[in-house]
C-alpha positions as CSV (number, residue, x, y, z in Angstrom):
1,M,-22.6,-45.4,-37.7
2,I,-21.3,-42.0,-38.9
3,R,-23.1,-40.2,-36.2
4,K,-21.8,-42.5,-33.6
5,G,-18.3,-42.0,-34.9
6,M,-18.7,-38.2,-34.9
7,G,-20.1,-38.4,-31.3
8,R,-17.0,-40.3,-30.2
9,A,-14.7,-37.7,-31.9
10,V,-16.5,-34.8,-30.2
11,W,-16.3,-36.6,-26.9
12,A,-12.6,-37.3,-27.4
13,G,-12.0,-33.7,-28.4
14,L,-13.8,-32.5,-25.3
15,M,-11.8,-34.8,-23.1
16,V,-8.6,-33.5,-24.7
17,A,-9.7,-29.9,-24.1
18,L,-10.5,-30.6,-20.5
19,A,-7.2,-32.4,-20.0
20,L,-5.3,-29.5,-21.5
21,G,-7.3,-27.1,-19.4
22,A,-6.5,-29.0,-16.2
23,V,-2.8,-29.1,-17.1
24,G,-2.7,-25.4,-17.9
25,A,-4.5,-24.5,-14.6
26,Q,-2.2,-26.8,-12.7
27,A,0.9,-25.2,-14.3
28,D,-0.4,-21.8,-13.4
29,R,-0.9,-22.8,-9.7
30,A,2.6,-24.2,-9.7
31,V,4.0,-20.7,-10.3
32,R,3.2,-19.8,-6.7
33,R,5.9,-22.3,-5.7
34,Q,8.2,-22.0,-8.7
35,P,8.0,-18.5,-10.2
36,A,10.4,-19.4,-12.9
37,L,7.7,-21.5,-14.5
38,A,5.6,-18.4,-15.4
39,P,6.8,-18.0,-19.0
40,V,5.9,-21.6,-19.9
41,V,2.3,-21.3,-18.8
42,P,0.1,-20.9,-21.9
43,P,-1.3,-17.3,-22.1
44,M,-4.9,-18.3,-21.8
45,F,-4.2,-20.0,-18.4
46,R,-2.1,-17.3,-16.8
47,N,-3.4,-16.0,-13.5
48,F,-0.6,-16.4,-11.0
49,A,1.8,-16.6,-13.9
50,Q,0.6,-13.2,-15.1
51,W,1.3,-11.6,-11.8
52,Q,4.8,-13.1,-11.8
53,L,5.5,-12.0,-15.4
54,T,4.3,-8.5,-14.7
55,M,6.5,-8.1,-11.6
56,S,9.5,-9.3,-13.5
57,S,8.7,-7.1,-16.5
58,V,8.1,-4.0,-14.4
59,R,11.5,-4.4,-12.8
60,S,13.7,-5.2,-15.8
61,A,12.0,-5.6,-19.1
62,P,11.9,-2.9,-21.8
63,P,9.4,-0.2,-20.7
64,A,6.9,-0.9,-23.6
65,K,6.9,-4.6,-22.7
66,A,6.3,-3.8,-19.0
67,V,3.3,-1.6,-19.9
68,L,1.9,-4.4,-22.1
69,E,2.2,-7.0,-19.3
70,A,0.7,-4.6,-16.7
71,R,-2.3,-3.9,-19.0
72,T,-2.8,-7.7,-19.5
73,L,-2.7,-8.1,-15.7
74,I,-5.4,-5.5,-15.3
75,E,-7.6,-7.2,-17.9
76,R,-7.4,-10.4,-15.9
77,S,-7.3,-9.0,-12.4
78,P,-8.9,-5.5,-12.5
79,V,-9.9,-5.3,-8.8
80,P,-6.6,-5.6,-6.8
81,S,-4.9,-2.2,-6.3
82,E,-1.5,-3.8,-7.1
83,S,-2.5,-4.3,-10.7
84,F,-2.7,-0.5,-11.2
85,T,0.4,0.0,-9.1
86,F,2.4,-2.2,-11.5
87,L,0.9,-0.2,-14.4
88,S,1.9,3.1,-12.8
89,V,5.5,2.0,-12.4
90,A,5.6,0.7,-16.0
91,L,4.2,3.9,-17.4
92,A,6.6,5.9,-15.3
93,R,9.5,3.9,-16.8
94,N,7.9,4.6,-20.2
95,N,8.1,8.3,-19.5
96,D,4.3,8.7,-19.4
97,Q,4.1,10.6,-16.1
98,K,0.5,11.8,-16.5
99,A,-0.9,8.3,-17.1
100,S,1.3,7.0,-14.3
101,A,-0.2,9.4,-11.9
102,L,-3.7,8.5,-12.9
103,A,-2.9,4.8,-12.5
104,I,-1.5,5.2,-9.0
105,Q,-4.6,7.2,-8.0
106,R,-6.8,4.3,-9.2
107,A,-4.6,1.9,-7.2
108,A,-5.0,4.0,-4.0
109,Q,-8.8,4.1,-4.5
110,R,-9.0,0.3,-4.6
111,G,-7.7,-0.2,-1.1
112,W,-5.4,1.0,1.7
113,R,-3.2,-2.0,1.9
114,D,-0.9,-1.2,-1.1
115,P,2.1,0.6,0.5
116,I,3.5,1.7,-2.9
117,A,0.3,3.4,-3.8
118,Q,0.0,5.0,-0.4
119,R,3.5,6.4,-0.5
120,A,2.9,7.8,-4.0
121,M,-0.4,9.4,-3.0
122,Y,1.3,10.9,0.1
123,D,3.8,12.6,-2.1
124,I,1.2,13.8,-4.5
125,A,-1.0,15.2,-1.7
126,L,1.8,16.9,0.1
127,S,3.1,18.5,-3.1
128,A,-0.4,19.8,-3.9
129,G,-0.7,21.2,-0.4
130,D,-3.5,18.8,0.6
131,H,-2.3,18.2,4.1
132,A,-5.4,16.3,5.2
133,E,-5.0,13.8,2.4
134,A,-1.3,13.5,3.1
135,A,-2.1,12.8,6.8
136,H,-4.6,10.0,5.8
137,R,-2.0,8.4,3.6
138,L,0.7,8.6,6.2
139,A,-1.8,7.1,8.7
140,A,-2.4,4.2,6.3
141,L,1.4,3.5,6.1
142,Y,1.7,3.5,9.9
143,G,-1.2,1.1,10.0
144,L,0.5,-1.2,7.4
145,Q,3.7,-1.0,9.4
146,D,5.6,-0.7,6.1
147,T,9.2,-1.1,7.1
148,Q,10.4,-0.1,3.7
149,A,8.8,3.4,3.9
150,P,10.8,6.3,5.4
151,L,8.1,7.0,7.9
152,Q,10.2,9.2,10.1
153,L,11.2,11.5,7.2
154,M,7.7,11.5,5.8
155,T,6.4,12.4,9.2
156,D,8.9,15.2,9.7
157,N,8.0,16.6,6.2
158,L,4.3,16.7,7.0
159,L,4.7,18.1,10.5
160,K,7.1,21.0,9.6
161,T,4.1,23.2,8.6
162,P,1.3,24.3,10.9
163,Q,-1.2,22.9,8.3
164,G,0.5,19.6,8.4
165,R,0.5,19.4,12.2
166,T,-3.2,20.3,12.3
167,A,-4.1,17.7,9.8
168,M,-2.1,15.0,11.7
169,A,-3.6,16.0,15.0
170,E,-7.1,15.7,13.5
171,A,-6.3,12.3,12.2
172,L,-5.1,11.3,15.7
173,V,-8.4,12.5,17.2
174,T,-10.3,10.3,14.7
175,G,-8.2,7.4,15.9
176,G,-7.6,3.9,14.7
177,Y,-5.1,1.1,15.3
178,W,-2.4,3.0,13.4
179,T,-2.2,5.6,16.2
180,R,-0.2,3.1,18.4
181,A,2.5,2.9,15.7
182,F,2.5,6.6,15.2
183,L,2.9,7.4,18.9
184,R,5.7,4.8,19.2
185,G,7.4,6.7,16.4
186,A,6.8,9.9,18.2
187,V,8.8,8.6,21.1
188,S,11.8,7.5,19.0
189,G,11.6,10.5,16.6
190,F,10.7,13.1,19.1
191,S,10.9,16.8,18.0
192,P,9.1,20.1,18.8
193,D,6.8,19.5,15.8
194,V,5.9,16.0,17.1
195,A,5.1,17.5,20.6
196,A,3.0,20.2,19.1
197,T,1.0,17.7,17.1
198,V,0.5,15.3,20.0
199,N,-0.5,18.2,22.3
200,A,-3.0,19.5,19.8
201,A,-4.5,16.0,19.4
202,L,-4.8,15.5,23.1
203,R,-6.4,18.8,23.7
204,S,-9.0,17.8,21.1
205,G,-9.8,14.5,22.7
206,A,-7.3,12.0,21.2
207,E,-6.6,9.0,23.4
208,I,-3.1,7.7,24.3
209,N,-2.1,4.5,26.0
210,C,-0.6,5.1,29.5
211,Q,2.5,3.0,28.7
212,T,3.2,5.2,25.7
213,A,2.4,8.3,27.7
214,T,4.9,7.4,30.4
215,V,7.7,7.1,27.8
216,L,6.6,10.3,26.2
217,K,6.7,12.1,29.5
218,K,10.3,11.3,29.8
219,R,11.0,12.7,26.3
220,Y,9.0,15.8,27.1
221,L,11.0,16.4,30.3
222,E,14.3,15.7,28.5
223,N,13.5,18.3,25.8
224,G,12.1,21.1,27.8
225,F,8.3,20.4,27.5
226,A,7.6,19.9,31.2
227,K,4.6,22.3,31.0
228,D,2.9,20.0,28.6
229,V,3.4,16.8,30.6
230,P,-0.1,17.1,32.3
231,L,-1.7,16.5,28.9
232,L,-0.3,13.0,28.9
233,D,-2.1,12.2,32.2
234,Q,-5.3,11.9,30.2
235,C,-4.1,8.4,29.1
236,R,-6.0,5.2,29.3
237,Q,-4.7,2.1,31.0
238,K,-5.4,-0.4,28.1
239,D,-5.2,-0.3,24.3
């Protein structure tokens, strides 16, 4: 009889635990629709809630708390690059610039789709004189079509040196879907440095869509680059 009673108690305890788990998981999922619920989700069930808490902390909480929340997020979600991006921002706010730089590098290694990490790595590479790496990061941002990034300014800063123009031309030769966005930007932000970069890329075998080439021809003619117009005749009809 005692064993039977103990069995019932264990079973009841298990049911309660499962019920609490289901409620906790459901509350965590609800955070996706109602971010304000994040603080009330029990710590052991925080997944979506931890993302929300980290974002809020990184923006406005005391730096030490922001670092703690970011580290907790990494423990629970160590793969996404955004986890390390949040940590980098929190560490920077906590005046730990060295650790912040390491965190942003880890973020960038985990994927190309994190615009904050790509912008930071572009700055680091350009400051270090690594023009090829800066060109790769800039290409990633064009591919992401990050409207928050000052792409025109970043492009101008890279292309103002011969090494930067060479690196970007080589990236254009390698190609990728990002080149369409870059060449559209070349039309709107035309400059001698842009022309030199595009010309070098075309001479090395880069491809350009004929529609874009037609618009660029006009920009070339308007800015005294008529002698380079024949390079644009190497265009292809379709993307």
